[in-house]
C-alpha positions as CSV (number, residue, x, y, z in Angstrom):
1,X,-12.9,13.3,2.3
2,X,-14.9,16.2,1.4
3,X,-15.7,17.6,4.3
4,X,-19.6,18.4,3.7
5,X,-19.6,14.8,2.9
6,X,-18.5,14.4,6.0
7,X,-20.4,16.2,8.2
8,X,-23.7,15.3,6.3
9,X,-23.2,11.8,7.3
10,X,-22.9,12.7,11.3
11,X,-25.7,14.5,10.9
12,X,-27.4,11.3,9.4
13,X,-26.5,9.9,12.1
14,X,-27.9,12.0,14.8
15,X,-31.0,12.0,12.2
16,X,-30.9,8.1,12.9
17,X,-30.2,7.9,16.4
18,X,-33.5,10.2,17.0
19,X,-35.2,8.5,15.1
20,X,-34.2,5.2,16.6
21,X,-34.7,7.0,20.7
22,X,-38.4,7.6,19.5
23,X,-39.4,4.5,17.8
24,X,-37.9,2.0,20.7
25,X,-39.0,4.0,23.5
26,X,-43.1,3.5,21.9
27,X,-42.2,0.2,21.5
28,X,-41.0,-0.2,25.8
29,X,-44.4,1.9,26.3
30,X,-45.9,-1.2,24.6
31,X,-44.4,-3.5,25.8
32,X,-43.0,-2.6,29.3
33,X,-40.0,-5.1,28.5
34,X,-36.4,-3.9,30.8
35,X,-34.4,-5.7,27.3
36,X,-36.7,-3.0,25.1
37,X,-35.9,0.2,27.5
38,X,-32.2,-1.0,27.7
39,X,-32.2,-0.8,24.2
40,X,-33.8,2.5,24.1
41,X,-30.8,3.8,26.5
42,X,-28.5,3.2,24.0
43,X,-29.6,4.9,21.6
44,X,-29.8,7.3,24.0
45,X,-26.0,7.1,24.3
46,X,-25.8,7.1,19.7
47,X,-27.6,10.2,19.9
48,X,-24.3,11.5,22.5
49,X,-21.7,10.3,20.8
50,X,-23.2,12.1,17.7
51,X,-23.0,15.0,18.8
52,X,-19.0,14.5,20.4
53,X,-18.3,13.7,17.3
54,X,-19.5,17.0,15.5
55,X,-17.6,19.4,17.5
56,X,-14.9,16.9,17.9
57,X,-14.7,16.6,14.2
58,X,-14.9,20.7,13.7
59,X,-11.9,20.7,16.3
60,X,-10.1,17.9,13.9
61,X,-10.8,19.8,10.6
62,X,-9.1,23.2,11.6
63,X,-5.7,23.9,9.5
64,X,-2.3,23.7,11.8
65,X,-1.0,26.9,13.4
66,X,1.4,28.4,15.5
67,X,0.5,26.3,18.6
68,X,-0.6,23.0,16.7
69,X,2.3,22.9,14.2
70,X,0.8,19.6,13.6
71,X,-2.8,20.4,13.1
72,X,-5.6,19.0,15.4
73,X,-6.5,15.7,14.3
74,X,-6.0,14.3,17.5
75,X,-8.9,15.7,18.2
76,X,-10.8,12.8,16.8
77,X,-9.0,10.5,19.8
78,X,-10.7,12.4,22.5
79,X,-14.4,11.7,20.7
80,X,-13.9,8.5,19.9
81,X,-12.5,7.5,23.9
82,X,-16.0,9.8,25.1
83,X,-18.3,7.5,22.7
84,X,-16.5,4.3,24.0
85,X,-16.6,5.4,28.0
86,X,-20.6,6.9,27.5
87,X,-21.0,2.9,25.7
88,X,-19.9,1.7,29.2
89,X,-21.9,4.4,31.5
90,X,-25.0,3.4,29.0
91,X,-24.1,-0.6,30.0
92,X,-23.5,-0.4,33.5
93,X,-26.9,2.1,33.6
94,X,-28.8,-1.1,31.2
95,X,-27.3,-4.1,33.9
96,X,-28.9,-2.3,37.3
97,X,-31.7,-1.9,35.8
98,X,-31.5,-5.6,34.6
99,X,-30.5,-6.5,38.0
100,X,-33.7,-4.6,39.6
101,X,-35.9,-6.7,37.4
102,X,-34.2,-10.0,37.6
103,X,-35.5,-9.8,41.3
104,X,-39.2,-9.0,40.3
105,X,-39.3,-10.0,36.7
106,X,-42.8,-8.9,34.9
107,X,-44.5,-10.0,32.2
108,X,-44.8,-8.2,28.7
109,X,-47.8,-7.2,27.0
110,X,-48.0,-5.7,22.7
111,X,-45.2,-7.9,21.8
112,X,-46.0,-8.1,18.5
113,X,-46.3,-4.6,17.6
114,X,-43.3,-3.9,20.0
115,X,-41.4,-5.8,18.1
116,X,-42.5,-4.2,14.8
117,X,-41.1,-0.5,16.0
118,X,-38.2,-2.2,17.3
119,X,-37.1,-4.3,14.1
120,X,-37.9,-0.7,11.8
121,X,-35.5,1.3,14.5
122,X,-32.7,-1.1,13.8
123,X,-32.7,-1.6,10.7
124,X,-32.3,2.4,10.3
125,X,-29.6,1.6,12.9
126,X,-27.9,-0.9,10.3
127,X,-28.1,0.9,7.4
128,X,-26.5,4.3,8.6
129,X,-24.3,2.1,10.8
130,X,-22.8,0.5,8.1
131,X,-22.7,3.4,6.0
132,X,-20.5,5.1,8.7
133,X,-18.5,2.3,9.5
134,X,-17.9,1.3,5.9
135,X,-16.9,5.2,5.1
136,X,-14.8,5.9,8.6
137,X,-12.0,2.2,7.1
138,X,-11.7,4.0,3.7
139,X,-11.3,7.3,5.0
140,X,-9.1,6.4,8.0
141,X,-11.8,8.6,9.7
142,X,-11.4,7.3,13.9
143,X,-15.1,9.6,15.0
144,X,-17.1,8.1,11.6
145,X,-15.4,4.3,13.0
146,X,-16.1,4.6,16.1
147,X,-19.5,6.0,15.8
148,X,-19.8,3.5,12.6
149,X,-18.9,0.7,15.1
150,X,-21.3,2.1,18.1
151,X,-24.5,1.6,15.6
152,X,-23.6,-1.6,15.0
153,X,-23.1,-2.6,18.1
154,X,-26.8,-1.1,18.6
155,X,-27.6,-3.3,15.7
156,X,-26.8,-6.9,17.6
157,X,-28.1,-5.3,20.5
158,X,-31.5,-4.9,19.7
159,X,-31.6,-8.5,17.1
160,X,-30.6,-10.2,21.2
161,X,-33.2,-8.2,22.8
162,X,-36.0,-8.5,20.0
163,X,-35.0,-12.6,20.1
164,X,-35.4,-12.2,23.9
165,X,-38.7,-10.9,24.1
166,X,-40.0,-13.2,21.6
167,X,-38.8,-16.3,23.8
168,X,-40.7,-14.7,26.6
169,X,-44.0,-14.1,24.8
170,X,-43.4,-18.2,23.4
171,X,-42.2,-19.6,26.7
172,X,-43.7,-17.5,29.3
173,X,-40.8,-17.4,31.4
174,X,-40.2,-13.4,32.4
175,X,-37.1,-13.8,34.3
176,X,-35.5,-14.1,30.0
177,X,-35.9,-10.9,29.7
178,X,-33.7,-9.1,32.0
179,X,-31.3,-11.9,31.5
180,X,-31.3,-11.3,27.9
181,X,-30.7,-7.2,28.9
182,X,-27.8,-8.3,31.1
183,X,-26.3,-10.2,28.3
184,X,-26.8,-6.7,26.0
185,X,-24.7,-4.8,29.3
186,X,-22.5,-7.6,28.5
187,X,-21.7,-7.0,25.3
188,X,-22.1,-3.1,25.1
189,X,-19.0,-3.4,27.5
190,X,-16.4,-4.8,25.6
191,X,-17.5,-2.4,22.2
192,X,-17.0,0.4,24.1
193,X,-13.4,-0.8,26.0
194,X,-12.2,-1.7,22.8
195,X,-12.5,2.0,21.8
196,X,-11.7,3.6,25.0
197,X,-8.5,1.8,24.1
198,X,-7.3,2.7,20.7
199,X,-8.1,6.1,21.5
200,X,-5.5,6.1,24.3
201,X,-3.4,4.1,21.8
202,X,-4.0,7.1,19.0
203,X,-3.4,9.7,21.9
204,X,-0.3,7.7,23.1
205,X,1.1,8.3,19.4
206,X,0.6,4.7,18.5
207,X,2.6,3.7,15.6
208,X,1.3,2.6,11.9
209,X,-0.9,-0.4,11.8
210,X,1.1,-3.6,10.4
211,X,0.0,-3.1,6.7
212,X,0.5,0.8,6.6
213,X,4.0,-0.4,6.8
214,X,4.2,-3.1,4.7
215,X,3.8,0.0,2.5
216,X,6.2,1.6,3.8
217,X,8.5,-0.9,3.0
218,X,7.8,-1.8,-0.3
219,X,7.6,2.4,-1.4
220,X,10.9,2.2,-0.6
221,X,12.9,-0.8,-1.8
222,X,13.5,0.6,-5.2
223,X,15.5,3.0,-3.9
224,X,18.1,1.0,-2.7
225,X,20.9,0.9,-4.5
226,X,23.7,2.9,-5.4
227,X,24.4,3.7,-2.3
228,X,20.8,4.6,-0.7
229,X,19.8,3.4,2.4
230,X,17.7,4.2,5.1
231,X,17.2,4.0,8.6
232,X,15.8,5.5,12.1
233,X,12.2,4.8,10.4
234,X,8.9,6.2,13.1
235,X,5.4,6.8,12.2
236,X,2.5,7.5,14.1
237,X,-1.3,8.1,13.5
238,X,-2.7,11.2,14.6
239,X,-6.7,10.7,13.4
240,X,-6.8,10.5,9.8
241,X,-3.5,12.1,9.2
242,X,-0.6,10.1,9.4
243,X,3.2,10.8,9.6
244,X,6.3,9.2,8.8
245,X,9.8,10.3,9.9
246,X,13.1,8.7,8.1
247,X,16.8,8.7,7.3
248,X,18.1,8.7,3.8
249,X,21.5,7.5,3.6
250,X,23.8,8.0,0.4
251,X,26.9,8.5,-0.8
252,X,29.0,11.5,0.9
253,X,30.6,12.0,-2.5
254,X,27.0,13.2,-4.1
255,X,26.3,16.8,-4.8
256,X,23.6,18.2,-2.4
257,X,21.2,17.8,-6.0
258,X,22.0,14.4,-6.3
259,X,21.0,13.9,-2.7
260,X,17.6,16.8,-3.2
261,X,16.4,14.4,-6.1
262,X,16.5,11.8,-4.5
263,X,14.6,12.8,-0.7
264,X,12.4,14.4,-3.0
265,X,11.8,10.8,-5.1
266,X,11.5,8.7,-1.8
267,X,9.2,11.0,-0.2
268,X,6.6,11.6,-3.1
269,X,6.5,7.6,-3.4
270,X,6.0,7.6,0.2
271,X,2.9,9.9,-0.3
272,X,1.5,7.7,-3.1
273,X,1.6,5.0,-0.7
274,X,0.4,6.6,1.7
275,X,-2.2,9.9,0.3
276,X,-2.8,10.9,3.8
277,X,0.5,11.1,5.1
278,X,2.8,13.7,6.0
279,X,6.5,12.7,5.2
280,X,10.0,14.1,6.3
281,X,13.1,13.3,5.5
282,X,16.6,13.7,6.8
283,X,19.2,13.2,4.9
284,X,22.9,11.9,5.9
285,X,26.6,10.2,4.2
286,X,26.4,6.8,4.7
287,X,30.7,6.8,5.2
288,X,30.0,9.5,8.2
289,X,29.7,7.4,12.0
290,X,27.9,9.9,12.5
291,X,24.9,9.3,10.4
292,X,24.5,6.0,12.9
293,X,24.4,7.7,15.8
294,X,20.8,9.4,15.8
295,X,18.7,6.2,15.2
296,X,17.1,6.1,18.4
297,X,14.5,8.5,19.5
298,X,17.2,10.5,21.9
299,X,20.9,10.2,19.6
300,X,23.5,8.1,21.7
């Protein structure tokens, strides 16, 4: 993905956060709804998260160097983890405010204009969140995907809050306002904890997902003839980059050139299947027992 476009998307996310904070704060001031206050608070987290994502991405895009031979792509996981943690903190803050209001319900004012302003803010988040989420999944950027998922969560949050405010206006049951704020907080915790788990998985060198593994096996299948085999396949995901390593077993009577030609073709096929993958291969003679002594992480 073009790096300039990627940063433009994050700047768009920051601009959206500033706009929605302003609009939702106005909606809260007009209505006095704790639900709308919680919605505005989550948008503040959106802004902080977008800034963190921007900083992390600048690190992640740095080229490999002597101290970081495999690049800096894992910086994306730190950003996703921070964003997930911020989401959880926001949810706890919302819950605390809602519990206080639960024991002291307050009427809501200016419902019509407050709902209208909050709806405009939600539509902004919907458009920007969908763009970030789809682009992040397509480009395998956990930073963009996490930021987009956060904004989409905010949309659902706002929808619930708006429905609650309308319900309070119709029924006169002021207690519905803090109850909906608590439901919003619970939903936010689920999203935030999911981001934290994914971030931890990436930092722990989690392997590629099933679809990517299937693509690897499909790419290798055409080469499995004339005594060529594969083992010791290992994969890991580091931000938008994937790493794949495997051993290529060929007949021992082959020349170095013959073996090298096969290895080059195998690596090219894997890079075609996974364009953002770095591929490592190790050539071994199939008849040598030592070729089967290093199929695990530690040589047996």
